[in-house]
C-alpha positions as CSV (number, residue, x, y, z in Angstrom):
1,M,-9.7,11.3,-0.1
2,N,-11.0,13.0,-3.3
3,T,-14.0,11.7,-2.9
4,K,-14.1,13.6,0.7
5,K,-13.5,16.8,-1.3
6,L,-15.9,15.9,-3.8
7,V,-18.9,15.0,-1.1
8,A,-17.9,17.9,1.0
9,G,-17.8,20.3,-2.0
10,M,-21.0,19.1,-3.4
11,L,-22.6,19.2,0.1
12,F,-21.5,23.1,0.7
13,I,-22.7,24.0,-3.0
14,G,-26.0,22.3,-2.1
15,L,-26.0,24.5,0.8
16,C,-25.5,27.8,-1.3
17,L,-28.2,26.6,-3.7
18,V,-30.6,26.2,-0.8
19,S,-29.8,29.4,0.9
20,Q,-30.1,31.4,-2.2
21,A,-33.3,29.8,-2.8
22,Q,-34.6,30.7,0.5
23,T,-33.9,34.5,0.6
24,T,-37.2,35.6,-0.2
25,K,-38.7,32.9,2.6
26,P,-37.9,32.9,6.3
27,K,-35.2,30.5,7.0
28,T,-36.0,27.3,9.2
29,T,-34.1,25.2,11.2
30,S,-34.4,22.2,9.1
31,S,-33.1,23.9,6.1
32,D,-30.9,26.4,7.3
33,P,-27.6,25.9,5.5
34,D,-25.5,26.1,8.8
35,N,-28.0,23.6,10.1
36,L,-27.5,21.2,7.8
37,A,-24.1,21.1,7.4
38,K,-23.6,20.8,11.2
39,E,-26.3,18.1,11.3
40,Y,-24.0,16.5,8.3
41,F,-20.4,16.7,10.6
42,S,-22.3,15.5,13.5
43,Q,-23.1,12.4,12.1
44,I,-19.6,11.9,11.0
45,M,-18.0,12.9,14.1
46,G,-20.3,11.8,16.8
47,V,-20.7,15.5,18.0
48,A,-23.9,16.8,18.6
49,S,-24.7,19.6,16.2
50,N,-25.7,22.1,19.1
51,A,-22.4,21.9,20.2
52,M,-21.0,22.7,17.1
53,A,-20.2,25.8,17.4
54,N,-17.8,26.6,14.3
55,T,-18.6,25.3,10.7
56,K,-15.0,25.7,9.3
57,L,-13.5,23.9,11.9
58,Y,-15.4,20.6,10.8
59,Q,-15.4,20.9,7.8
60,F,-11.6,21.4,8.1
61,V,-11.5,18.5,10.3
62,Y,-13.4,16.4,8.2
63,E,-11.4,17.0,4.7
64,W,-8.5,15.9,6.4
65,L,-9.8,12.6,7.9
66,G,-7.5,9.5,7.5
67,T,-4.6,11.5,6.2
68,P,-1.7,8.6,7.4
69,Y,0.3,9.6,9.8
70,R,4.0,11.0,9.3
71,L,6.6,12.2,11.8
72,G,7.3,15.9,11.0
73,G,5.1,15.3,8.0
74,D,2.6,18.8,7.2
75,S,0.8,17.8,4.1
76,K,-2.4,15.3,3.1
77,K,0.6,12.7,2.3
78,G,1.6,12.5,5.9
79,I,1.3,14.5,8.9
80,D,2.0,14.3,12.4
81,C,-0.4,15.6,15.7
82,S,1.3,19.1,15.9
83,K,1.3,19.9,12.7
84,F,-2.2,19.0,12.3
85,S,-3.4,21.2,15.1
86,L,-1.3,23.6,13.8
87,A,-2.8,23.6,10.5
88,V,-6.3,23.9,11.9
89,Y,-5.4,26.8,13.7
90,E,-3.7,28.5,10.8
91,N,-6.3,27.9,8.5
92,V,-9.9,27.8,10.8
93,F,-8.7,30.9,13.4
94,N,-5.8,32.6,11.3
95,T,-3.4,32.4,14.1
96,T,0.1,30.8,15.2
97,I,0.1,28.7,17.8
98,G,3.8,26.6,17.6
99,Y,5.0,23.8,15.8
100,N,4.9,20.9,18.2
101,S,2.8,20.0,21.0
102,R,5.6,21.3,24.1
103,N,5.7,24.4,22.0
104,Q,2.1,24.9,21.5
105,Y,1.2,24.2,25.5
106,A,4.0,26.9,26.4
107,N,1.5,29.0,24.2
108,V,-2.0,28.8,25.8
109,K,-4.2,29.2,29.0
110,P,-4.8,26.0,30.4
111,I,-8.3,25.1,30.7
112,R,-10.1,22.5,32.6
113,K,-11.6,19.5,31.2
114,N,-14.8,20.8,31.9
115,D,-14.4,24.1,30.3
116,L,-13.3,22.8,26.8
117,Q,-14.8,24.8,23.9
118,P,-14.5,23.4,20.3
119,G,-11.6,24.4,18.5
120,D,-9.4,24.1,22.4
121,L,-6.8,21.8,22.3
122,V,-5.9,19.1,24.4
123,F,-2.7,17.8,25.4
124,F,-1.6,14.2,26.6
125,K,1.9,12.6,27.9
126,I,1.7,9.2,26.6
127,R,4.2,6.9,28.7
128,S,6.3,10.4,29.2
129,R,6.6,13.0,31.8
130,S,6.4,15.5,29.1
131,I,3.7,16.5,26.2
132,T,4.0,14.0,23.8
133,H,0.4,14.6,21.7
134,V,-2.0,16.9,20.8
135,G,-5.7,17.1,19.1
136,V,-8.3,19.8,18.7
137,F,-11.6,19.4,20.8
138,L,-14.3,19.3,18.8
139,G,-17.1,19.2,21.8
140,D,-19.3,16.6,23.2
141,D,-15.8,15.1,24.8
142,K,-14.8,14.4,20.9
143,F,-11.4,15.8,19.5
144,A,-9.5,15.7,16.2
145,H,-5.7,14.4,15.9
146,A,-3.2,12.8,13.7
147,S,-2.8,9.3,15.9
148,S,0.5,7.5,14.9
149,S,-1.5,4.1,14.3
150,R,-4.6,5.8,12.4
151,G,-4.4,8.9,10.8
152,V,-5.7,11.8,11.0
153,M,-9.1,10.6,13.0
154,V,-11.8,11.8,15.9
155,S,-11.4,10.1,19.1
156,D,-13.5,10.3,22.6
157,L,-11.6,11.7,25.6
158,N,-13.6,9.1,27.6
159,D,-12.0,6.1,26.2
160,A,-9.7,4.5,28.8
161,Y,-6.2,5.0,26.6
162,W,-7.3,8.9,26.7
163,K,-8.5,9.1,30.0
164,R,-5.3,7.8,31.3
165,Y,-3.3,10.0,29.4
166,Y,-4.9,13.0,29.4
167,Y,-2.8,16.3,30.4
168,N,-4.7,19.5,30.1
169,G,-6.9,21.4,27.8
170,G,-5.5,24.8,26.3
171,R,-6.4,27.9,24.6
172,P,-4.1,30.3,23.0
173,Y,-3.7,33.6,24.6
174,E,-5.2,36.6,23.0
175,E,-4.6,40.2,24.1
176,S,-8.3,41.4,24.1
177,G,-9.3,38.0,25.9
178,T,-9.3,34.3,25.3
179,M,-9.6,33.3,21.7
180,T,-12.7,30.5,21.6
181,A,-13.7,28.6,18.4
182,N,-16.5,31.4,17.7
183,S,-14.4,34.2,17.1
184,M,-12.2,34.4,13.9
185,T,-11.2,38.1,13.5
186,S,-7.6,39.3,12.2
187,E,-7.3,39.8,15.5
188,D,-7.3,36.5,16.6
189,E,-3.5,36.7,15.3
190,N,-1.9,35.3,18.2
191,K,2.0,36.9,18.9
192,N,3.7,33.9,20.4
193,L,5.2,32.3,17.4
194,N,7.5,29.7,17.4
């Protein structure tokens, strides 16, 4: 896990240096730090770089990849699916969305699968009539979640297992409209706590 932090830190330091060195030259797409970061995370997560709208989201997910699953856990020693999605929203969007998957679903606007945007939540009913699992949509049908068998990982909504149990997508309500993964202002604070 420390290696991931070191690699991510070195990548962003390098990106900052490249950005600073290019302040006198016009930026090109191949050397733009945001594009470099998107390309890097795109390769790791299997999401097309043009589908990556929020580098902070992908960096946060990258830093948690491989964290073991622990029911009720909320740290890098172990985390469950709803605490992972809560951590994403608190750290990336400065928004609180609820503390378990059913509560999180109660605090979102349902979104059709075809309308999902990076940062939206995806909910599953695994061998149950109620919601039992949640993940964070990344784009290109990929989502990040804390799997009970493999910990924090990226999966594909088109895999037979996830297709079978997929229930719905959701986006937290916002007073002035629908929150997207691109918006990150202090107004994004969701009033639907608990």
